[in-house]
C-alpha positions in Angstrom: 11.3 13.7 4.6 8.6 13.7 7.3 8.7 9.9 7.4 12.4 9.9 8.1 12.3 12.4 11.0 10.7 10.2 13.6 13.0 7.2 12.7 16.0 9.4 12.2 15.8 10.5 15.9 15.8 14.2 15.0 14.0 15.2 18.2 15.0 12.5 20.7 17.8 9.9 21.2 17.7 6.5 19.7 17.5 4.9 23.2 13.9 6.3 23.6 12.7 4.2 20.7 11.3 0.7 21.3 13.9 -2.1 21.1 12.5 -3.5 17.9 12.6 -0.1 16.2 16.1 0.8 17.1 17.8 -1.2 14.3 15.5 0.5 11.8 16.6 3.9 13.1 20.3 2.9 13.0 19.9 1.9 9.3 19.2 5.6 8.4 22.1 8.0 7.9 20.4 11.0 9.6 20.4 9.0 12.9 24.2 9.0 13.0 24.3 12.7 12.3 21.8 13.7 14.9 23.2 11.4 17.6 26.7 12.9 16.8 25.3 16.4 17.1 23.5 15.5 20.3 26.8 14.3 21.8 28.4 17.6 20.8 25.7 19.7 22.5 25.3 17.6 25.6 28.7 15.9 26.2 30.8 18.5 24.3 32.5 15.5 22.5 32.7 15.2 18.7 31.9 11.6 17.8 33.8 11.1 14.5 32.9 7.4 14.5 29.2 8.3 14.2 29.9 10.8 11.4 32.1 8.3 9.5 29.5 5.6 9.8 26.7 7.9 8.6 28.9 9.0 5.7 29.7 5.4 4.8 26.0 4.5 4.9 25.2 7.5 2.7 27.8 6.4 0.2 26.5 2.8 0.1 22.9 4.1 -0.4 23.9 6.5 -3.1 25.8 3.8 -5.0 22.8 1.5 -4.7 20.5 4.2 -5.9 22.7 5.1 -8.8 23.0 1.4 -9.9 19.2 1.0 -9.6 18.7 4.1 -11.7 21.1 2.9 -14.4 19.5 -0.5 -14.5 16.0 1.0 -14.8 17.1 3.5 -17.5 18.7 0.6 -19.4 15.5 -1.4 -19.2 13.4 1.6 -20.4 15.8 2.0 -23.3 15.5 -1.7 -24.2 11.7 -1.5 -24.1 11.7 1.8 -26.1 9.8 3.5 -23.3 11.4 6.9 -24.3 10.2 6.8 -27.9 8.3 9.9 -28.7 4.7 9.1 -29.7 1.9 11.3 -30.5 2.2 14.8 -32.1 5.0 14.8 -34.6 5.1 18.5 -34.7 6.1 18.7 -31.0 9.7 19.8 -30.4 12.2 17.1 -29.7 13.6 17.7 -26.2 14.8 14.3 -25.0 17.1 13.5 -27.9 19.9 12.0 -25.7 17.6 9.3 -24.5 16.6 8.0 -27.9 17.7 4.5 -28.8 17.7 2.5 -32.0 14.7 0.5 -30.6 12.5 3.6 -31.1 12.4 2.9 -34.9 11.3 -0.7 -34.3 8.7 0.1 -31.7 5.1 -0.5 -32.7 3.0 2.7 -33.0 0.6 3.5 -30.3 -3.1 3.0 -31.1 -5.2 6.1 -31.3 -7.8 6.5 -28.7 -11.4 6.6 -29.9 
């Protein structure tokens, strides 16, 4: 959150950033929101184009993050990373993540 604020132009317009940093700021959705709100406060004009671009960028980033999560989850299932190891008397809480690979996974060695 705190890393996005300076580049999201929360406190100042994008034009105050160095030229090489402005494309980085425009790649973040909060930049569009704060520039749009800044135009409402200063110019009394609602910039729907900025809001639509920010929303579209949010949607693209959300879809990308969801696809990355599904891919990582699938990889973890294939590697049997969710197999419960250790104390067999512990309650089973993550039953929906169990895969058939758990029964084939090699047991973890006990630490000396």
